VOPAGU-2260 file (C-alpha; in pm, 1 decimal, decimal comma):
REM VOPAGU-2260
SITE   aa  ch    i         X         Y         Z
SITE  UNK   A    0   -1643,2   -2567,2   -1814,3
SITE  UNK   A    1   -1597,9   -2278,2   -2059,2
SITE  UNK   A    2   -1580,1   -1921,4   -1928,0
SITE  UNK   A    3   -1600,3   -1599,9   -2127,3
SITE  UNK   A    4   -1373,6   -1335,7   -1975,0
SITE  UNK   A    5   -1292,3    -981,3   -2071,6
SITE  UNK   A    6   -1308,5    -612,9   -1992,0
SITE  UNK   A    7   -1353,1    -267,6   -2140,6
SITE  UNK   A    8   -1173,4      14,1   -1959,1
SITE  UNK   A    9   -1178,5     376,6   -2074,6
SITE  UNK   A   10    -964,2     666,5   -1955,9
SITE  UNK   A   11    -959,8    1037,3   -2032,0
SITE  UNK   A   12    -603,4    1169,8   -2050,5
SITE  UNK   A   13    -521,4    1543,0   -2076,1
SITE  UNK   A   14    -185,3    1457,0   -2236,5
SITE  UNK   A   15      -0,1    1147,0   -2357,9
SITE  UNK   A   16      38,6     929,6   -2046,4
SITE  UNK   A   17     263,0     625,9   -1991,2
SITE  UNK   A   18      72,7     331,7   -1845,1
SITE  UNK   A   19     161,5     -12,4   -1710,6
SITE  UNK   A   20    -107,5    -277,9   -1762,4
SITE  UNK   A   21    -138,7    -613,9   -1586,0
SITE  UNK   A   22    -442,4    -749,9   -1767,1
SITE  UNK   A   23    -338,0   -1083,6   -1917,2
SITE  UNK   A   24    -396,6   -1421,5   -1754,2
SITE  UNK   A   25    -107,9   -1592,0   -1574,5
SITE  UNK   A   26     118,2   -1813,2   -1789,7
SITE  UNK   A   27      -5,4   -2123,2   -1603,2
SITE  UNK   A   28    -345,8   -2074,6   -1770,3
SITE  UNK   A   29    -232,3   -2003,9   -2126,9
SITE  UNK   A   30    -285,1   -2365,6   -2234,2
SITE  UNK   A   31    -650,3   -2337,1   -2123,4
SITE  UNK   A   32    -731,2   -2053,7   -2364,4
SITE  UNK   A   33    -976,2   -2132,2   -2646,1
SITE  UNK   A   34    -927,6   -1788,6   -2799,5
SITE  UNK   A   35    -636,9   -1542,9   -2765,8
SITE  UNK   A   36    -612,4   -1323,0   -2457,9
SITE  UNK   A   37    -519,7   -1007,8   -2649,2
SITE  UNK   A   38    -522,2    -646,9   -2528,1
SITE  UNK   A   39    -698,6    -429,5   -2785,1
SITE  UNK   A   40    -692,1     -49,5   -2785,9
SITE  UNK   A   41    -896,8     229,1   -2936,6
SITE  UNK   A   42    -730,9     423,1   -3083,9
SITE  UNK   A   43    -471,3     168,1   -3189,1
SITE  UNK   A   44    -134,7     212,9   -3016,1
SITE  UNK   A   45     195,3      28,0   -2974,9
SITE  UNK   A   46     234,7    -213,2   -2685,0
SITE  UNK   A   47     541,0    -388,7   -2544,8
SITE  UNK   A   48     542,1    -667,3   -2286,8
SITE  UNK   A   49     772,1    -820,4   -2025,7
SITE  UNK   A   50     759,7   -1060,3   -1729,9
SITE  UNK   A   51     801,4    -910,8   -1382,7
SITE  UNK   A   52     980,4   -1074,3   -1087,4
SITE  UNK   A   53     670,2   -1279,6   -1003,7
SITE  UNK   A   54     618,1   -1407,2   -1358,0
SITE  UNK   A   55     322,2   -1178,7   -1432,7
SITE  UNK   A   56     281,2   -1056,4   -1791,4
SITE  UNK   A   57     305,3    -676,3   -1793,8
SITE  UNK   A   58     230,6    -441,6   -2083,8
SITE  UNK   A   59     371,8     -93,8   -2139,1
SITE  UNK   A   60     185,4     166,3   -2343,5
SITE  UNK   A   61     176,6     539,9   -2404,1
SITE  UNK   A   62    -191,1     632,2   -2383,2
SITE  UNK   A   63    -277,0     918,6   -2620,2
SITE  UNK   A   64    -433,8    1244,1   -2511,6
SITE  UNK   A   65    -813,3    1231,3   -2503,0
SITE  UNK   A   66   -1043,4     932,1   -2468,3
SITE  UNK   A   67    -868,3     596,2   -2474,7
SITE  UNK   A   68   -1002,4     239,6   -2431,5
SITE  UNK   A   69    -837,5     -97,1   -2368,7
SITE  UNK   A   70   -1042,7    -414,8   -2398,8
SITE  UNK   A   71   -1029,3    -792,7   -2427,2
SITE  UNK   A   72   -1279,1   -1073,3   -2487,9
SITE  UNK   A   73   -1170,7   -1437,8   -2477,1
SITE  UNK   A   74   -1283,1   -1786,8   -2376,4
SITE  UNK   A   75   -1093,2   -2006,9   -2131,9
SITE  UNK   A   76   -1149,3   -2365,2   -2018,8
SITE  UNK   A   77   -1175,2   -2445,5   -1648,8
SITE  UNK   A   78   -1214,4   -2764,5   -1446,9
SITE  UNK   A   79   -1542,9   -2642,5   -1300,1
SITE  UNK   A   80   -1435,5   -2772,6    -960,7
SITE  UNK   A   81   -1451,5   -2551,9    -651,1
SITE  UNK   A   82   -1136,1   -2446,3    -466,4
SITE  UNK   A   83    -973,6   -2748,3    -304,8
SITE  UNK   A   84    -957,0   -2796,2      72,4
SITE  UNK   A   85    -641,2   -2935,1     232,4
SITE  UNK   A   86    -714,5   -3003,6     601,2
SITE  UNK   A   87    -390,4   -3202,2     642,9
SITE  UNK   A   88    -162,4   -2941,0     482,5
SITE  UNK   A   89     120,0   -2875,9     725,7
SITE  UNK   A   90     299,3   -2550,7     799,6
SITE  UNK   A   91     668,0   -2570,8     708,3
SITE  UNK   A   92     923,4   -2427,3     955,2
SITE  UNK   A   93    1065,7   -2097,2     833,2
SITE  UNK   A   94    1421,3   -2235,1     809,5
SITE  UNK   A   95    1300,2   -2501,4     563,3
SITE  UNK   A   96    1099,6   -2276,7     330,9
SITE  UNK   A   97    1217,3   -2244,3     -31,9
SITE  UNK   A   98    1416,4   -1927,4     -98,6
SITE  UNK   A   99    1155,8   -1782,5    -335,2
SITE  UNK   A  100     882,1   -1821,2     -72,0
SITE  UNK   A  101    1053,7   -1620,7     204,5
SITE  UNK   A  102     954,6   -1284,8      52,7
SITE  UNK   A  103     589,5   -1370,5     123,0
SITE  UNK   A  104     658,5   -1368,2     496,8
SITE  UNK   A  105     779,0   -1007,7     495,5
SITE  UNK   A  106     578,2    -691,4     548,0
SITE  UNK   A  107     493,3    -488,8     237,8
SITE  UNK   A  108     324,2    -161,2     146,0
SITE  UNK   A  109     -33,7    -263,1     234,5
SITE  UNK   A  110      56,7    -551,1     467,0
SITE  UNK   A  111     201,5    -418,6     794,6
SITE  UNK   A  112     313,4    -726,2     983,1
SITE  UNK   A  113     478,1    -539,6    1270,6
SITE  UNK   A  114     160,9    -350,5    1357,3
SITE  UNK   A  115     -52,5    -666,9    1359,5
SITE  UNK   A  116     194,8    -917,0    1504,0
SITE  UNK   A  117      81,0    -902,2    1868,9
SITE  UNK   A  118    -285,5    -923,0    1768,8
SITE  UNK   A  119    -219,3   -1222,7    1544,3
SITE  UNK   A  120     -40,3   -1422,8    1812,7
SITE  UNK   A  121    -308,3   -1335,3    2067,8
SITE  UNK   A  122    -586,0   -1453,3    1837,6
SITE  UNK   A  123    -428,1   -1753,4    1667,6
SITE  UNK   A  124    -133,6   -1862,2    1878,4
SITE  UNK   A  125    -329,3   -2147,6    2040,7
SITE  UNK   A  126    -458,1   -2286,1    1708,7
SITE  UNK   A  127    -250,7   -2573,0    1563,0
SITE  UNK   A  128     -23,3   -2452,8    1282,2
SITE  UNK   A  129    -112,2   -2543,4     927,9
SITE  UNK   A  130    -447,0   -2544,3     748,5
SITE  UNK   A  131    -653,4   -2500,7    1067,2
SITE  UNK   A  132    -465,4   -2183,9    1160,5
SITE  UNK   A  133    -485,1   -2039,5     808,1
SITE  UNK   A  134    -857,9   -2112,8     790,7
SITE  UNK   A  135    -914,3   -1949,3    1129,9
SITE  UNK   A  136    -738,1   -1636,4    1003,4
SITE  UNK   A  137    -951,0   -1628,6     688,6
SITE  UNK   A  138   -1267,4   -1669,1     895,8
SITE  UNK   A  139   -1161,2   -1385,0    1124,5
SITE  UNK   A  140   -1093,9   -1146,7     833,3
SITE  UNK   A  141   -1422,5   -1249,3     671,1
SITE  UNK   A  142   -1618,1   -1166,3     985,4
SITE  UNK   A  143   -1416,6    -857,6    1079,6
SITE  UNK   A  144   -1483,9    -661,5     758,5
SITE  UNK   A  145   -1819,6    -560,2     613,7
SITE  UNK   A  146   -1819,7    -550,1     233,4
SITE  UNK   A  147   -1925,1    -243,5      34,4
SITE  UNK   A  148   -1796,5     -86,6    -288,7
SITE  UNK   A  149   -1843,6     255,3    -127,7
SITE  UNK   A  150   -1572,8     159,3     123,0
SITE  UNK   A  151   -1304,4     113,0    -144,1
SITE  UNK   A  152    -993,1     328,2    -102,9
SITE  UNK   A  153    -671,1     263,9    -295,5
SITE  UNK   A  154    -452,2     369,5      -2,4
SITE  UNK   A  155    -615,9     149,2     262,5
SITE  UNK   A  156    -380,4     -88,8     441,5
SITE  UNK   A  157    -444,9    -411,6     631,3
SITE  UNK   A  158    -425,6    -230,4     965,3
SITE  UNK   A  159    -669,1      38,3     850,6
SITE  UNK   A  160    -910,9    -223,3     717,0
SITE  UNK   A  161    -896,0    -399,8    1054,2
SITE  UNK   A  162    -966,9     -76,8    1241,8
SITE  UNK   A  163   -1240,5      52,7    1010,1
SITE  UNK   A  164   -1402,8    -292,5     965,3
SITE  UNK   A  165   -1517,2    -188,0     617,1
SITE  UNK   A  166   -1376,7    -267,0     276,0
SITE  UNK   A  167   -1375,1    -455,5     -52,4
SITE  UNK   A  168   -1211,7    -782,5    -160,2
SITE  UNK   A  169    -858,7    -637,3    -161,0
SITE  UNK   A  170    -900,2    -531,5     202,1
SITE  UNK   A  171   -1012,1    -879,3     309,0
SITE  UNK   A  172    -710,5   -1023,0     128,8
SITE  UNK   A  173    -463,1    -774,0     275,3
SITE  UNK   A  174    -583,5    -834,9     630,8
SITE  UNK   A  175    -575,5   -1214,2     600,1
SITE  UNK   A  176    -234,2   -1204,1     431,6
SITE  UNK   A  177     -93,4    -982,0     706,1
SITE  UNK   A  178    -220,5   -1208,6     984,0
SITE  UNK   A  179     -90,7   -1519,7     807,5
SITE  UNK   A  180     255,2   -1368,5     766,3
SITE  UNK   A  181     257,0   -1273,3    1133,2
SITE  UNK   A  182     199,9   -1641,2    1210,8
SITE  UNK   A  183     485,2   -1747,9     977,0
SITE  UNK   A  184     248,7   -1871,0     705,2
SITE  UNK   A  185     372,5   -1743,2     364,8
SITE  UNK   A  186      85,9   -1564,8     190,3
SITE  UNK   A  187      60,2   -1388,0    -143,5
SITE  UNK   A  188    -197,5   -1159,4    -304,3
SITE  UNK   A  189    -381,9   -1274,4    -618,7
SITE  UNK   A  190    -606,7   -1090,8    -860,9
SITE  UNK   A  191    -811,3   -1203,1   -1157,8
SITE  UNK   A  192   -1154,9   -1300,8   -1282,2
SITE  UNK   A  193   -1411,2   -1474,8   -1064,2
SITE  UNK   A  194   -1769,5   -1450,0   -1180,5
SITE  UNK   A  195   -2079,8   -1551,3    -991,7
SITE  UNK   A  196   -2061,9   -1912,6   -1113,6
SITE  UNK   A  197   -2249,3   -2165,8    -905,0
SITE  UNK   A  198   -2394,6   -1900,4    -672,6
SITE  UNK   A  199   -2664,8   -1630,7    -697,2
SITE  UNK   A  200   -2549,2   -1315,7    -876,8
SITE  UNK   A  201   -2408,5   -1082,2    -609,7
SITE  UNK   A  202   -2377,6    -751,7    -795,4
SITE  UNK   A  203   -2181,5    -573,6   -1065,2
SITE  UNK   A  204   -1893,9    -782,6   -1201,6
SITE  UNK   A  205   -1543,9    -663,4   -1115,6
SITE  UNK   A  206   -1197,6    -810,0   -1096,8
SITE  UNK   A  207   -1152,4   -1003,8    -774,1
SITE  UNK   A  208    -877,5   -1038,5    -513,3
SITE  UNK   A  209    -795,1   -1344,7    -305,7
SITE  UNK   A  210    -486,5   -1505,2    -150,6
SITE  UNK   A  211    -269,5   -1813,1    -162,9
SITE  UNK   A  212     -86,6   -1963,1     134,6
SITE  UNK   A  213     215,0   -2191,8     121,4
SITE  UNK   A  214     117,1   -2504,6     313,9
SITE  UNK   A  215     201,5   -2868,0     259,0
SITE  UNK   A  216     477,4   -2770,5      17,5
SITE  UNK   A  217     248,1   -2595,9    -231,8
SITE  UNK   A  218      43,1   -2278,7    -280,0
SITE  UNK   A  219    -322,2   -2318,5    -172,2
SITE  UNK   A  220    -613,2   -2086,5    -254,8
SITE  UNK   A  221    -806,1   -1913,5      24,8
SITE  UNK   A  222   -1059,6   -1632,7       0,4
SITE  UNK   A  223   -1136,3   -1412,5     301,0
SITE  UNK   A  224   -1400,3   -1214,7     112,3
SITE  UNK   A  225   -1622,3   -1521,5      60,8
SITE  UNK   A  226   -1478,2   -1773,1     310,5
SITE  UNK   A  227   -1597,4   -2068,7     104,3
SITE  UNK   A  228   -1475,7   -2257,5    -204,3
SITE  UNK   A  229   -1565,5   -2088,1    -532,4
SITE  UNK   A  230   -1572,8   -2198,4    -896,2
SITE  UNK   A  231   -1406,5   -2042,3   -1197,8
SITE  UNK   A  232   -1108,2   -1842,2   -1071,4
SITE  UNK   A  233    -884,1   -1717,8   -1352,2
SITE  UNK   A  234    -571,2   -1560,5   -1208,4
SITE  UNK   A  235    -416,5   -1264,4   -1386,3
SITE  UNK   A  236    -135,9   -1174,9   -1147,3
SITE  UNK   A  237       8,2   -1241,2    -803,3
SITE  UNK   A  238     253,4   -1059,3    -576,8
SITE  UNK   A  239     321,5    -933,2    -226,9
SITE  UNK   A  240      13,1    -710,3    -216,8
SITE  UNK   A  241    -200,0    -489,6    -442,7
SITE  UNK   A  242     101,9    -273,2    -530,3
SITE  UNK   A  243     254,3    -555,4    -732,3
SITE  UNK   A  244     -61,2    -646,1    -925,6
SITE  UNK   A  245    -240,0    -317,2   -1002,6
SITE  UNK   A  246    -433,8    -377,0   -1325,2
SITE  UNK   A  247    -345,7     -29,2   -1458,0
SITE  UNK   A  248     -81,5     208,6   -1327,1
SITE  UNK   A  249     -67,4     549,7   -1496,3
SITE  UNK   A  250     230,5     781,8   -1470,1
SITE  UNK   A  251      46,3    1112,5   -1501,3
SITE  UNK   A  252    -309,5    1249,1   -1484,0
SITE  UNK   A  253    -577,1    1009,9   -1612,5
SITE  UNK   A  254    -946,9     991,1   -1527,5
SITE  UNK   A  255   -1129,4     659,2   -1531,7
SITE  UNK   A  256   -1439,0     711,9   -1749,9
SITE  UNK   A  257   -1583,2     361,8   -1797,6
SITE  UNK   A  258   -1512,5      21,1   -1644,7
SITE  UNK   A  259   -1670,8    -312,8   -1738,3
SITE  UNK   A  260   -1561,5    -668,7   -1658,1
SITE  UNK   A  261   -1703,4    -995,6   -1793,0
SITE  UNK   A  262   -1673,9   -1345,1   -1640,9
SITE  UNK   A  263   -1962,8   -1568,8   -1751,1
SITE  UNK   A  264   -2004,8   -1942,8   -1783,5
SITE  UNK   A  265   -2072,4   -2055,9   -2140,3
SITE  UNK   A  266   -2259,3   -2368,0   -2254,2
SITE  UNK   A  267   -2033,1   -2658,9   -2350,4
């Protein structure tokens, strides 16, 4: 399968504003690119890049005063297969987890494990550990929250999403991640492209958020927003929660003026 991905994001800045961008695909997908995944800007500006502690490709810019646009348009190959299911994936005891996985058991800015710990054990303590428990958590988050773009709020935490029962894909992910961590299942937050491939078109295209859990000795994809395998995920970044993978962080006043995302299947 071939997928066209890209975006066009425009800001209005009253003064030159430093920005941190996390808009490139993960290094694991670079070999799948048919055309370069390049960040373009209008007006043209300098850009420097580095890898963060999770291996995400980050870009640093100084956005000029006035109207400023970043964009990309590229083609990437994909297997075309839906997310895999691993019903026999076992949950590893905490004392045997790899060192670099432990951080994904800890609470973080949007994932308050202490607040949700008692609830998690009440709801899922009797479910066998492993894939069955992780899937039960995803199903609970999927049914607990009602989706709506009008419910988006950048400060909303997992606990608040659980209480309000309203949110967007990041809220589903944060809640499911929090409950998994409470049950000693390492879970990390993922963001990237996921178009309406293989399903009816659901609405305006946007970047998507999902999660990965560490079961059976590997990271496995789960999606509380949809609660079913999907086709055509292209990960851009992963981390503890949305703090680590914000697509654009601006260090000063900046108003979002236009926002467009593309993720469409192309003919072979």
